PDB file with SEQRES, HELIX, SHEET and CRYST1 records, atoms N, CA, C and O in Angstrom:
SEQRES   1 A   64  MET LYS GLU ASP LEU MET ASP ILE VAL CYS CYS PRO LEU          
SEQRES   2 A   64  ASP LYS HIS ASP LEU GLU LEU ASP VAL GLU SER ARG GLU          
SEQRES   3 A   64  ASP ASP GLU VAL MET SER GLY THR LEU THR CYS THR GLU          
SEQRES   4 A   64  CYS GLY GLU THR TYR PRO ILE GLU ASP GLY ILE PRO ASN          
SEQRES   5 A   64  LEU LEU PRO PRO ASP MET ARG GLU ASP ALA PRO ALA              
HELIX    1 AA1 GLU A    3  ASP A    7  5                                   5    
HELIX    2 AA2 PRO A   56  ARG A   59  1                                   4    
SHEET    1 AA1 4 LEU A  18  GLU A  26  0                                        
SHEET    2 AA1 4 GLU A  29  CYS A  37 -1                                        
SHEET    3 AA1 4 THR A  43  GLU A  47 -1                                        
SHEET    4 AA1 4 ILE A  50  PRO A  51 -1                                        
CRYST1    1.000    1.000    1.000  90.00  90.00  90.00 P 1           1          
ATOM      1  N   MET A   1     102.739  99.647  95.559  1.00  0.00           N  
ATOM      2  CA  MET A   1     102.820  99.432  94.126  1.00  0.00           C  
ATOM      3  C   MET A   1     103.346 100.704  93.490  1.00  0.00           C  
ATOM      4  O   MET A   1     102.855 101.795  93.779  1.00  0.00           O  
ATOM      5  N   LYS A   2     104.315 100.576  92.648  1.00  0.00           N  
ATOM      6  CA  LYS A   2     104.837 101.719  91.891  1.00  0.00           C  
ATOM      7  C   LYS A   2     103.845 102.065  90.780  1.00  0.00           C  
ATOM      8  O   LYS A   2     103.337 101.184  90.086  1.00  0.00           O  
ATOM      9  N   GLU A   3     103.583 103.348  90.627  1.00  0.00           N  
ATOM     10  CA  GLU A   3     102.591 103.765  89.637  1.00  0.00           C  
ATOM     11  C   GLU A   3     103.006 103.447  88.205  1.00  0.00           C  
ATOM     12  O   GLU A   3     102.147 103.299  87.336  1.00  0.00           O  
ATOM     13  N   ASP A   4     104.308 103.339  87.942  1.00  0.00           N  
ATOM     14  CA  ASP A   4     104.719 103.022  86.574  1.00  0.00           C  
ATOM     15  C   ASP A   4     104.403 101.578  86.184  1.00  0.00           C  
ATOM     16  O   ASP A   4     104.556 101.217  85.017  1.00  0.00           O  
ATOM     17  N   LEU A   5     103.971 100.751  87.122  1.00  0.00           N  
ATOM     18  CA  LEU A   5     103.487  99.400  86.791  1.00  0.00           C  
ATOM     19  C   LEU A   5     102.212  99.449  85.945  1.00  0.00           C  
ATOM     20  O   LEU A   5     101.867  98.474  85.278  1.00  0.00           O  
ATOM     21  N   MET A   6     101.523 100.579  85.977  1.00  0.00           N  
ATOM     22  CA  MET A   6     100.289 100.719  85.198  1.00  0.00           C  
ATOM     23  C   MET A   6     100.548 100.525  83.708  1.00  0.00           C  
ATOM     24  O   MET A   6      99.626 100.208  82.956  1.00  0.00           O  
ATOM     25  N   ASP A   7     101.791 100.711  83.277  1.00  0.00           N  
ATOM     26  CA  ASP A   7     102.132 100.522  81.863  1.00  0.00           C  
ATOM     27  C   ASP A   7     102.122  99.051  81.462  1.00  0.00           C  
ATOM     28  O   ASP A   7     101.995  98.735  80.279  1.00  0.00           O  
ATOM     29  N   ILE A   8     102.254  98.144  82.436  1.00  0.00           N  
ATOM     30  CA  ILE A   8     102.365  96.720  82.087  1.00  0.00           C  
ATOM     31  C   ILE A   8     101.251  95.831  82.644  1.00  0.00           C  
ATOM     32  O   ILE A   8     101.054  94.721  82.150  1.00  0.00           O  
ATOM     33  N   VAL A   9     100.517  96.293  83.664  1.00  0.00           N  
ATOM     34  CA  VAL A   9      99.456  95.443  84.211  1.00  0.00           C  
ATOM     35  C   VAL A   9      98.178  95.590  83.390  1.00  0.00           C  
ATOM     36  O   VAL A   9      97.902  96.646  82.821  1.00  0.00           O  
ATOM     37  N   CYS A  10      97.406  94.505  83.344  1.00  0.00           N  
ATOM     38  CA  CYS A  10      96.126  94.535  82.645  1.00  0.00           C  
ATOM     39  C   CYS A  10      95.150  93.635  83.394  1.00  0.00           C  
ATOM     40  O   CYS A  10      95.548  92.878  84.279  1.00  0.00           O  
ATOM     41  N   CYS A  11      93.891  93.720  83.040  1.00  0.00           N  
ATOM     42  CA  CYS A  11      92.858  92.897  83.664  1.00  0.00           C  
ATOM     43  C   CYS A  11      93.141  91.425  83.357  1.00  0.00           C  
ATOM     44  O   CYS A  11      93.305  91.061  82.193  1.00  0.00           O  
ATOM     45  N   PRO A  12      93.201  90.576  84.388  1.00  0.00           N  
ATOM     46  CA  PRO A  12      93.464  89.157  84.143  1.00  0.00           C  
ATOM     47  C   PRO A  12      92.304  88.433  83.447  1.00  0.00           C  
ATOM     48  O   PRO A  12      92.487  87.345  82.903  1.00  0.00           O  
ATOM     49  N   LEU A  13      91.128  89.032  83.465  1.00  0.00           N  
ATOM     50  CA  LEU A  13      89.967  88.393  82.842  1.00  0.00           C  
ATOM     51  C   LEU A  13      89.881  88.655  81.340  1.00  0.00           C  
ATOM     52  O   LEU A  13      89.653  87.732  80.559  1.00  0.00           O  
ATOM     53  N   ASP A  14      90.064  89.919  80.935  1.00  0.00           N  
ATOM     54  CA  ASP A  14      89.887  90.238  79.515  1.00  0.00           C  
ATOM     55  C   ASP A  14      91.065  90.995  78.890  1.00  0.00           C  
ATOM     56  O   ASP A  14      90.998  91.404  77.731  1.00  0.00           O  
ATOM     57  N   LYS A  15      92.135  91.178  79.655  1.00  0.00           N  
ATOM     58  CA  LYS A  15      93.388  91.799  79.176  1.00  0.00           C  
ATOM     59  C   LYS A  15      93.263  93.264  78.768  1.00  0.00           C  
ATOM     60  O   LYS A  15      94.110  93.770  78.032  1.00  0.00           O  
ATOM     61  N   HIS A  16      92.222  93.953  79.234  1.00  0.00           N  
ATOM     62  CA  HIS A  16      92.073  95.379  78.945  1.00  0.00           C  
ATOM     63  C   HIS A  16      92.809  96.202  80.001  1.00  0.00           C  
ATOM     64  O   HIS A  16      93.267  95.674  81.015  1.00  0.00           O  
ATOM     65  N   ASP A  17      92.913  97.500  79.743  1.00  0.00           N  
ATOM     66  CA  ASP A  17      93.615  98.408  80.651  1.00  0.00           C  
ATOM     67  C   ASP A  17      92.910  98.511  81.996  1.00  0.00           C  
ATOM     68  O   ASP A  17      91.706  98.283  82.111  1.00  0.00           O  
ATOM     69  N   LEU A  18      93.699  98.864  83.014  1.00  0.00           N  
ATOM     70  CA  LEU A  18      93.181  99.091  84.355  1.00  0.00           C  
ATOM     71  C   LEU A  18      93.315 100.568  84.701  1.00  0.00           C  
ATOM     72  O   LEU A  18      94.276 101.231  84.311  1.00  0.00           O  
ATOM     73  N   GLU A  19      92.328 101.069  85.444  1.00  0.00           N  
ATOM     74  CA  GLU A  19      92.327 102.458  85.891  1.00  0.00           C  
ATOM     75  C   GLU A  19      92.662 102.467  87.375  1.00  0.00           C  
ATOM     76  O   GLU A  19      92.096 101.686  88.140  1.00  0.00           O  
ATOM     77  N   LEU A  20      93.565 103.332  87.789  1.00  0.00           N  
ATOM     78  CA  LEU A  20      94.036 103.388  89.165  1.00  0.00           C  
ATOM     79  C   LEU A  20      93.262 104.415  89.969  1.00  0.00           C  
ATOM     80  O   LEU A  20      93.104 105.556  89.534  1.00  0.00           O  
ATOM     81  N   ASP A  21      92.772 104.015  91.153  1.00  0.00           N  
ATOM     82  CA  ASP A  21      92.131 104.918  92.107  1.00  0.00           C  
ATOM     83  C   ASP A  21      92.922 104.805  93.407  1.00  0.00           C  
ATOM     84  O   ASP A  21      92.868 103.779  94.086  1.00  0.00           O  
ATOM     85  N   VAL A  22      93.655 105.860  93.750  1.00  0.00           N  
ATOM     86  CA  VAL A  22      94.556 105.845  94.905  1.00  0.00           C  
ATOM     87  C   VAL A  22      93.827 106.301  96.164  1.00  0.00           C  
ATOM     88  O   VAL A  22      93.190 107.355  96.175  1.00  0.00           O  
ATOM     89  N   GLU A  23      93.925 105.499  97.225  1.00  0.00           N  
ATOM     90  CA  GLU A  23      93.387 105.896  98.529  1.00  0.00           C  
ATOM     91  C   GLU A  23      94.492 106.471  99.401  1.00  0.00           C  
ATOM     92  O   GLU A  23      94.279 107.464 100.096  1.00  0.00           O  
ATOM     93  N   SER A  24      95.683 105.848  99.372  1.00  0.00           N  
ATOM     94  CA  SER A  24      96.800 106.389 100.151  1.00  0.00           C  
ATOM     95  C   SER A  24      98.120 106.094  99.453  1.00  0.00           C  
ATOM     96  O   SER A  24      98.271 105.105  98.736  1.00  0.00           O  
ATOM     97  N   ARG A  25      99.078 107.004  99.697  1.00  0.00           N  
ATOM     98  CA  ARG A  25     100.428 106.881  99.133  1.00  0.00           C  
ATOM     99  C   ARG A  25     101.438 106.979 100.262  1.00  0.00           C  
ATOM    100  O   ARG A  25     101.184 107.594 101.298  1.00  0.00           O  
ATOM    101  N   GLU A  26     102.575 106.366 100.041  1.00  0.00           N  
ATOM    102  CA  GLU A  26     103.707 106.502 100.948  1.00  0.00           C  
ATOM    103  C   GLU A  26     104.926 106.701 100.069  1.00  0.00           C  
ATOM    104  O   GLU A  26     105.303 105.806  99.312  1.00  0.00           O  
ATOM    105  N   ASP A  27     105.540 107.862 100.166  1.00  0.00           N  
ATOM    106  CA  ASP A  27     106.622 108.260  99.268  1.00  0.00           C  
ATOM    107  C   ASP A  27     106.108 108.187  97.829  1.00  0.00           C  
ATOM    108  O   ASP A  27     105.145 108.878  97.495  1.00  0.00           O  
ATOM    109  N   ASP A  28     106.719 107.374  96.974  1.00  0.00           N  
ATOM    110  CA  ASP A  28     106.267 107.288  95.582  1.00  0.00           C  
ATOM    111  C   ASP A  28     105.527 105.987  95.295  1.00  0.00           C  
ATOM    112  O   ASP A  28     105.421 105.571  94.142  1.00  0.00           O  
ATOM    113  N   GLU A  29     105.006 105.337  96.358  1.00  0.00           N  
ATOM    114  CA  GLU A  29     104.276 104.076  96.172  1.00  0.00           C  
ATOM    115  C   GLU A  29     102.807 104.215  96.550  1.00  0.00           C  
ATOM    116  O   GLU A  29     102.465 104.903  97.512  1.00  0.00           O  
ATOM    117  N   VAL A  30     101.946 103.557  95.786  1.00  0.00           N  
ATOM    118  CA  VAL A  30     100.532 103.478  96.122  1.00  0.00           C  
ATOM    119  C   VAL A  30     100.390 102.376  97.175  1.00  0.00           C  
ATOM    120  O   VAL A  30     100.720 101.220  96.910  1.00  0.00           O  
ATOM    121  N   MET A  31      99.903 102.728  98.363  1.00  0.00           N  
ATOM    122  CA  MET A  31      99.785 101.758  99.450  1.00  0.00           C  
ATOM    123  C   MET A  31      98.403 101.112  99.498  1.00  0.00           C  
ATOM    124  O   MET A  31      98.278  99.941  99.858  1.00  0.00           O  
ATOM    125  N   SER A  32      97.364 101.870  99.135  1.00  0.00           N  
ATOM    126  CA  SER A  32      96.023 101.288  99.089  1.00  0.00           C  
ATOM    127  C   SER A  32      95.207 101.999  98.020  1.00  0.00           C  
ATOM    128  O   SER A  32      95.439 103.161  97.689  1.00  0.00           O  
ATOM    129  N   GLY A  33      94.242 101.253  97.495  1.00  0.00           N  
ATOM    130  CA  GLY A  33      93.379 101.770  96.443  1.00  0.00           C  
ATOM    131  C   GLY A  33      92.794 100.625  95.651  1.00  0.00           C  
ATOM    132  O   GLY A  33      92.734  99.492  96.128  1.00  0.00           O  
ATOM    133  N   THR A  34      92.364 100.923  94.445  1.00  0.00           N  
ATOM    134  CA  THR A  34      91.783  99.892  93.593  1.00  0.00           C  
ATOM    135  C   THR A  34      92.243 100.078  92.154  1.00  0.00           C  
ATOM    136  O   THR A  34      92.576 101.179  91.716  1.00  0.00           O  
ATOM    137  N   LEU A  35      92.248  98.969  91.447  1.00  0.00           N  
ATOM    138  CA  LEU A  35      92.463  98.953  90.006  1.00  0.00           C  
ATOM    139  C   LEU A  35      91.139  98.494  89.398  1.00  0.00           C  
ATOM    140  O   LEU A  35      90.593  97.469  89.805  1.00  0.00           O  
ATOM    141  N   THR A  36      90.624  99.239  88.436  1.00  0.00           N  
ATOM    142  CA  THR A  36      89.339  98.916  87.815  1.00  0.00           C  
ATOM    143  C   THR A  36      89.528  98.719  86.325  1.00  0.00           C  
ATOM    144  O   THR A  36      90.141  99.548  85.652  1.00  0.00           O  
ATOM    145  N   CYS A  37      88.995  97.612  85.808  1.00  0.00           N  
ATOM    146  CA  CYS A  37      89.086  97.328  84.378  1.00  0.00           C  
ATOM    147  C   CYS A  37      88.225  98.317  83.601  1.00  0.00           C  
ATOM    148  O   CYS A  37      87.071  98.563  83.953  1.00  0.00           O  
ATOM    149  N   THR A  38      88.801  98.884  82.534  1.00  0.00           N  
ATOM    150  CA  THR A  38      88.072  99.859  81.725  1.00  0.00           C  
ATOM    151  C   THR A  38      87.016  99.203  80.847  1.00  0.00           C  
ATOM    152  O   THR A  38      86.143  99.893  80.320  1.00  0.00           O  
ATOM    153  N   GLU A  39      87.076  97.880  80.679  1.00  0.00           N  
ATOM    154  CA  GLU A  39      86.118  97.176  79.819  1.00  0.00           C  
ATOM    155  C   GLU A  39      85.032  96.469  80.632  1.00  0.00           C  
ATOM    156  O   GLU A  39      83.848  96.760  80.465  1.00  0.00           O  
ATOM    157  N   CYS A  40      85.427  95.542  81.512  1.00  0.00           N  
ATOM    158  CA  CYS A  40      84.428  94.729  82.232  1.00  0.00           C  
ATOM    159  C   CYS A  40      84.015  95.345  83.567  1.00  0.00           C  
ATOM    160  O   CYS A  40      82.998  94.946  84.136  1.00  0.00           O  
ATOM    161  N   GLY A  41      84.790  96.317  84.081  1.00  0.00           N  
ATOM    162  CA  GLY A  41      84.422  96.993  85.325  1.00  0.00           C  
ATOM    163  C   GLY A  41      84.827  96.259  86.595  1.00  0.00           C  
ATOM    164  O   GLY A  41      84.541  96.737  87.693  1.00  0.00           O  
ATOM    165  N   GLU A  42      85.483  95.111  86.475  1.00  0.00           N  
ATOM    166  CA  GLU A  42      85.920  94.360  87.660  1.00  0.00           C  
ATOM    167  C   GLU A  42      86.957  95.185  88.421  1.00  0.00           C  
ATOM    168  O   GLU A  42      87.781  95.866  87.811  1.00  0.00           O  
ATOM    169  N   THR A  43      86.913  95.122  89.751  1.00  0.00           N  
ATOM    170  CA  THR A  43      87.875  95.867  90.566  1.00  0.00           C  
ATOM    171  C   THR A  43      88.815  94.917  91.287  1.00  0.00           C  
ATOM    172  O   THR A  43      88.451  93.801  91.656  1.00  0.00           O  
ATOM    173  N   TYR A  44      90.029  95.395  91.472  1.00  0.00           N  
ATOM    174  CA  TYR A  44      91.083  94.628  92.135  1.00  0.00           C  
ATOM    175  C   TYR A  44      91.680  95.511  93.224  1.00  0.00           C  
ATOM    176  O   TYR A  44      92.095  96.636  92.944  1.00  0.00           O  
ATOM    177  N   PRO A  45      91.731  95.024  94.455  1.00  0.00           N  
ATOM    178  CA  PRO A  45      92.229  95.858  95.560  1.00  0.00           C  
ATOM    179  C   PRO A  45      93.751  95.968  95.570  1.00  0.00           C  
ATOM    180  O   PRO A  45      94.461  95.074  95.110  1.00  0.00           O  
ATOM    181  N   ILE A  46      94.229  97.085  96.104  1.00  0.00           N  
ATOM    182  CA  ILE A  46      95.649  97.270  96.410  1.00  0.00           C  
ATOM    183  C   ILE A  46      95.719  97.429  97.924  1.00  0.00           C  
ATOM    184  O   ILE A  46      95.155  98.370  98.481  1.00  0.00           O  
ATOM    185  N   GLU A  47      96.407  96.517  98.581  1.00  0.00           N  
ATOM    186  CA  GLU A  47      96.528  96.562 100.041  1.00  0.00           C  
ATOM    187  C   GLU A  47      97.998  96.433 100.415  1.00  0.00           C  
ATOM    188  O   GLU A  47      98.699  95.554  99.914  1.00  0.00           O  
ATOM    189  N   ASP A  48      98.457  97.307 101.291  1.00  0.00           N  
ATOM    190  CA  ASP A  48      99.855  97.320 101.731  1.00  0.00           C  
ATOM    191  C   ASP A  48     100.824  97.391 100.547  1.00  0.00           C  
ATOM    192  O   ASP A  48     101.911  96.816 100.590  1.00  0.00           O  
ATOM    193  N   GLY A  49     100.418  98.101  99.493  1.00  0.00           N  
ATOM    194  CA  GLY A  49     101.279  98.293  98.340  1.00  0.00           C  
ATOM    195  C   GLY A  49     101.293  97.137  97.358  1.00  0.00           C  
ATOM    196  O   GLY A  49     102.063  97.149  96.398  1.00  0.00           O  
ATOM    197  N   ILE A  50     100.440  96.128  97.589  1.00  0.00           N  
ATOM    198  CA  ILE A  50     100.427  94.936  96.735  1.00  0.00           C  
ATOM    199  C   ILE A  50      99.082  94.824  96.010  1.00  0.00           C  
ATOM    200  O   ILE A  50      98.044  94.693  96.658  1.00  0.00           O  
ATOM    201  N   PRO A  51      99.091  94.875  94.664  1.00  0.00           N  
ATOM    202  CA  PRO A  51      97.837  94.690  93.934  1.00  0.00           C  
ATOM    203  C   PRO A  51      97.446  93.215  93.906  1.00  0.00           C  
ATOM    204  O   PRO A  51      98.277  92.352  93.620  1.00  0.00           O  
ATOM    205  N   ASN A  52      96.186  92.930  94.203  1.00  0.00           N  
ATOM    206  CA  ASN A  52      95.668  91.560  94.158  1.00  0.00           C  
ATOM    207  C   ASN A  52      94.958  91.383  92.824  1.00  0.00           C  
ATOM    208  O   ASN A  52      93.803  91.780  92.673  1.00  0.00           O  
ATOM    209  N   LEU A  53      95.645  90.789  91.860  1.00  0.00           N  
ATOM    210  CA  LEU A  53      95.090  90.623  90.521  1.00  0.00           C  
ATOM    211  C   LEU A  53      94.506  89.234  90.290  1.00  0.00           C  
ATOM    212  O   LEU A  53      94.362  88.796  89.149  1.00  0.00           O  
ATOM    213  N   LEU A  54      94.174  88.548  91.371  1.00  0.00           N  
ATOM    214  CA  LEU A  54      93.490  87.266  91.218  1.00  0.00           C  
ATOM    215  C   LEU A  54      92.068  87.517  90.733  1.00  0.00           C  
ATOM    216  O   LEU A  54      91.441  88.493  91.144  1.00  0.00           O  
ATOM    217  N   PRO A  55      91.548  86.648  89.864  1.00  0.00           N  
ATOM    218  CA  PRO A  55      90.142  86.773  89.477  1.00  0.00           C  
ATOM    219  C   PRO A  55      89.252  86.697  90.721  1.00  0.00           C  
ATOM    220  O   PRO A  55      89.619  86.048  91.700  1.00  0.00           O  
ATOM    221  N   PRO A  56      88.091  87.350  90.693  1.00  0.00           N  
ATOM    222  CA  PRO A  56      87.228  87.440  91.871  1.00  0.00           C  
ATOM    223  C   PRO A  56      86.887  86.091  92.512  1.00  0.00           C  
ATOM    224  O   PRO A  56      86.864  85.989  93.738  1.00  0.00           O  
ATOM    225  N   ASP A  57      86.626  85.065  91.715  1.00  0.00           N  
ATOM    226  CA  ASP A  57      86.251  83.773  92.297  1.00  0.00           C  
ATOM    227  C   ASP A  57      87.424  83.131  93.029  1.00  0.00           C  
ATOM    228  O   ASP A  57      87.203  82.354  93.958  1.00  0.00           O  
ATOM    229  N   MET A  58      88.635  83.420  92.652  1.00  0.00           N  
ATOM    230  CA  MET A  58      89.802  82.880  93.337  1.00  0.00           C  
ATOM    231  C   MET A  58      90.165  83.715  94.572  1.00  0.00           C  
ATOM    232  O   MET A  58      90.748  83.193  95.523  1.00  0.00           O  
ATOM    233  N   ARG A  59      89.829  84.990  94.559  1.00  0.00           N  
ATOM    234  CA  ARG A  59      90.150  85.894  95.657  1.00  0.00           C  
ATOM    235  C   ARG A  59      89.435  85.495  96.939  1.00  0.00           C  
ATOM    236  O   ARG A  59      90.024  85.566  98.018  1.00  0.00           O  
ATOM    237  N   GLU A  60      88.191  85.083  96.844  1.00  0.00           N  
ATOM    238  CA  GLU A  60      87.395  84.743  98.023  1.00  0.00           C  
ATOM    239  C   GLU A  60      87.949  83.510  98.723  1.00  0.00           C  
ATOM    240  O   GLU A  60      87.827  83.395  99.943  1.00  0.00           O  
ATOM    241  N   ASP A  61      88.553  82.588  97.985  1.00  0.00           N  
ATOM    242  CA  ASP A  61      89.076  81.358  98.566  1.00  0.00           C  
ATOM    243  C   ASP A  61      90.498  81.503  99.072  1.00  0.00           C  
ATOM    244  O   ASP A  61      91.011  80.611  99.747  1.00  0.00           O  
ATOM    245  N   ALA A  62      91.142  82.620  98.751  1.00  0.00           N  
ATOM    246  CA  ALA A  62      92.543  82.800  99.163  1.00  0.00           C  
ATOM    247  C   ALA A  62      92.625  82.993 100.661  1.00  0.00           C  
ATOM    248  O   ALA A  62      91.769  83.652 101.252  1.00  0.00           O  
ATOM    249  N   PRO A  63      93.659  82.418 101.292  1.00  0.00           N  
ATOM    250  CA  PRO A  63      93.793  82.609 102.731  1.00  0.00           C  
ATOM    251  C   PRO A  63      94.076  84.058 103.070  1.00  0.00           C  
ATOM    252  O   PRO A  63      94.720  84.769 102.298  1.00  0.00           O  
ATOM    253  N   ALA A  64      93.601  84.495 104.214  1.00  0.00           N  
ATOM    254  CA  ALA A  64      93.757  85.894 104.633  1.00  0.00           C  
ATOM    255  C   ALA A  64      95.132  86.188 105.167  1.00  0.00           C  
ATOM    256  O   ALA A  64      95.414  87.321 105.557  1.00  0.00           O  
TER     257      ALA A  64                                                      
END                                                                             
């Protein structure tokens, strides 16, 4: 995920800003970490450079 996406992504539940916590980077991309809503506190994983912004109840049912 490119870090400049932070300017346009928001929490899918309440549309508030997300805070980025980077676990690993590759070149100028975030490869793993989490996005956390500044209002409701919900977290969204970033895996292999792809943020999973599905609401939590939909995430559990998604195929692996």
